[in-house]
C-alpha positions in Angstrom: 23.4 39.7 1.9 25.2 37.5 3.4 29.3 37.9 3.3 31.7 35.8 4.3 35.2 36.1 4.4 37.9 33.0 3.7 41.0 34.0 5.7 43.0 31.0 4.6 42.8 29.8 1.1 45.4 28.4 -1.1 43.8 29.1 -4.9 46.7 29.9 -6.4 47.2 26.0 -5.7 48.2 23.7 -8.6 45.1 21.8 -7.9 42.5 24.7 -8.9 44.8 24.8 -12.1 42.8 23.7 -14.4 39.1 24.8 -13.1 40.2 27.9 -10.7 37.9 30.5 -12.3 34.8 28.1 -11.8 36.1 27.4 -8.6 36.2 31.7 -7.3 32.4 32.2 -9.2 31.0 29.1 -7.0 32.5 31.1 -4.0 31.2 34.4 -4.9 28.0 32.4 -5.6 27.4 31.3 -1.7 28.2 34.4 -0.3 32.5 34.3 -0.2 33.7 38.3 -0.9 37.1 38.3 -0.1 40.0 35.7 0.0 43.8 36.2 2.0 46.2 33.9 0.4 49.2 33.6 2.3 52.8 32.9 0.7 54.5 29.2 1.3 58.3 30.1 -0.5 60.3 31.1 -3.4 58.5 27.8 -5.2 54.9 28.7 -5.3 55.3 33.0 -5.6 54.8 33.2 -8.9 51.5 31.1 -8.9 50.6 32.8 -5.9 51.4 36.8 -7.1 49.5 35.9 -10.6 46.3 34.7 -9.4 46.3 37.8 -7.0 46.9 39.7 -9.8 44.0 38.2 -11.5 41.4 38.3 -8.5 42.8 42.0 -8.0 40.0 43.4 -5.8 39.2 40.3 -4.1 41.5 38.4 -2.9 44.6 40.1 -0.4 47.7 38.5 -0.5 50.1 37.9 3.0 53.7 36.8 2.2 55.9 35.0 4.6 57.9 31.8 4.6 56.6 28.8 5.6 58.2 26.4 8.8 58.3 23.7 6.7 59.3 25.2 3.2 62.4 25.8 6.1 65.6 23.2 4.9 69.6 24.0 3.8 68.7 27.1 2.3 66.7 28.8 5.0 68.8 32.0 4.4 67.8 32.4 0.9 63.5 31.6 1.4 64.0 33.6 4.7 65.5 36.5 2.7 63.5 36.7 -0.3 60.7 36.6 2.1 61.8 39.2 4.1 62.5 41.6 1.0 59.1 41.1 -0.8 57.3 42.0 3.3 59.6 45.4 2.7 58.6 46.2 -1.0 55.3 44.7 -1.3 51.7 45.8 0.4 50.7 42.4 1.7 47.9 42.3 4.2 49.3 39.9 6.9 52.9 38.0 7.6 52.1 34.7 6.6 52.2 31.5 7.1 54.5 31.5 9.3 55.4 29.3 12.6 57.3 26.0 13.1 55.8 22.5 12.9 58.1 19.1 14.2 55.0 17.2 13.0 57.0 15.4 9.4 60.6 16.5 11.0 62.5 18.2 13.7 65.6 18.5 11.8 65.4 22.0 11.6 63.4 23.3 14.5 65.8 25.6 15.5 66.2 27.3 11.7 62.0 27.4 11.8 62.3 29.1 15.2 65.1 31.6 14.0 63.3 32.3 10.6 60.0 32.9 13.1 61.4 35.6 15.2 62.7 37.1 12.2 59.7 37.6 10.7 57.4 38.5 13.4 60.1 41.5 14.7 59.1 42.2 10.9 55.5 41.5 11.3 55.3 44.1 14.7 57.8 47.2 13.5 55.2 47.1 10.0 52.2 46.7 12.6 51.4 43.9 10.2 49.1 41.0 11.7 50.4 37.3 10.9 49.3 34.1 10.1 50.4 31.8 12.4 50.9 27.9 11.2 51.7 25.5 14.5 51.6 21.9 14.3 52.9 20.2 17.6 54.9 23.4 18.1 52.5 25.1 20.3 54.8 25.4 23.5 57.8 26.0 21.6 55.3 28.7 19.3 55.1 30.7 22.9 58.3 30.9 24.3 58.9 33.2 21.7 55.5 35.0 21.4 56.0 35.8 25.3 59.9 37.0 23.7 58.6 39.6 21.3 56.3 42.2 22.1 53.5 44.0 19.5 52.5 40.5 17.5 49.0 39.9 16.4 47.5 38.0 13.8 45.4 34.7 13.5 46.5 31.5 14.8 45.2 29.1 11.2 44.0 25.9 11.5 44.3 26.1 15.6 43.5 23.1 17.1 44.1 23.3 20.7 42.4 23.2 24.3 40.6 25.5 26.0 44.0 25.9 28.1 46.0 26.9 25.0 43.0 29.2 23.6 43.4 31.1 27.3 47.3 31.5 26.8 47.8 32.5 23.9 44.8 35.0 24.7 47.1 36.6 27.2 49.8 36.6 25.0 48.0 39.6 22.6 45.7 40.3 20.3 44.9 37.1 18.7 42.2 35.2 16.4 41.7 31.8 15.8 41.1 30.5 11.9 38.3 27.6 12.1 37.6 25.3 9.4 36.6 22.3 7.7 38.1 20.2 11.3 35.7 21.4 12.9 32.7 19.1 10.9 35.1 15.8 11.7 33.1 13.6 14.0 35.0 13.5 17.5 36.3 16.8 16.7 37.7 18.0 19.8 38.0 21.8 18.7 34.2 21.5 18.2 34.2 21.3 22.2 36.7 24.3 22.3 34.6 26.7 20.0 31.7 26.0 21.8 33.0 27.5 24.6 35.1 30.8 22.3 33.8 33.7 21.9 32.5 34.4 18.7 34.7 37.6 18.1 37.6 35.4 18.9 37.1 32.9 15.2 38.0 33.4 12.2 36.4 31.4 8.9 39.1 29.7 6.9 39.1 26.3 4.8 42.8 26.2 3.8 41.6 24.9 0.1 42.8 22.2 -1.1 43.8 20.8 2.5 40.9 20.3 5.6 37.6 19.3 3.7 34.9 19.7 5.6 31.8 16.6 5.7 30.5 16.0 3.7 33.1 16.4 1.1 35.9 15.3 3.4 38.5 13.3 0.7 37.9 15.6 -2.2 39.7 19.0 -2.5 38.6 21.4 0.1 37.3 24.6 -2.3 36.7 28.4 -0.3 32.7 27.7 -1.5 32.2 25.0 1.4 32.7 27.8 3.9 29.2 27.9 4.6 29.9 25.1 6.0 32.0 26.0 9.1 29.4 28.8 9.3 26.7 26.5 10.0 28.5 24.1 12.5 30.0 27.0 13.9 26.3 28.4 14.2 25.4 24.6 15.7 28.1 24.8 18.5 27.7 28.2 19.8 23.6 28.9 18.9 23.8 31.9 16.5 22.2 32.1 13.2 24.2 31.6 10.3 23.6 35.1 9.0 25.4 36.3 13.1 28.8 33.4 12.2 29.0 35.7 9.0 28.1 39.4 10.3 30.7 38.9 13.8 33.8 36.6 11.6 33.4 39.5 8.7 34.0 42.1 10.6 36.6 40.5 12.6 38.6 39.4 9.4 38.5 43.1 7.5 39.6 44.6 10.9 42.5 42.3 11.4 43.6 42.5 7.9 42.6 45.8 7.4 40.5 44.9 4.2 
């Protein structure tokens, strides 16, 4: 039986409040056996924890402060996230990172927040889920400073040169989602050159919906669509993509 892991699902988002159980049933039916639920900030913590409680044994949680949630109250947000990581049982620190797409106003604070969380992950031997948007060079600078970090670059959209530079820095995987199905997607060419062992499947639902559902709400039952596209690009069967990516996900997150 094919088994998939969606390594990046926000199924606790309010977009699923009216039909979460049906969404879970659909993804189970298509072979998704595990979800990883990354954190955002204090405002979403309650929904994340309640969803993890409801999906115990099926969904696993990550904890961290998302870079776009780093604002005027960043110290309080960071203290909360660090406290939960220290006291909780999470499979990863995330999602964390740098994002200058919307604003650069708090970029220095984002860097400080990232460093704290990376050091914590390294100390606790936890992988990280990295969100990097229009900030790859700065992120790599930080990673060069902090040793012992491993994890996944979520929604990776870099070049093959960026991929190679990241691999030189440590044990990193690359989350590939719906964008790989888009027409003229640059990441498709990069995926074709990456070893399958370095790829993790993800949806980032309810965002980044693959073709043919682009423009609608994303959900974890679309993981097979992403797997099929990767199989086409790399000359593997879907079964092989499932087997290798699921093994990588389980190893990285200790699932």
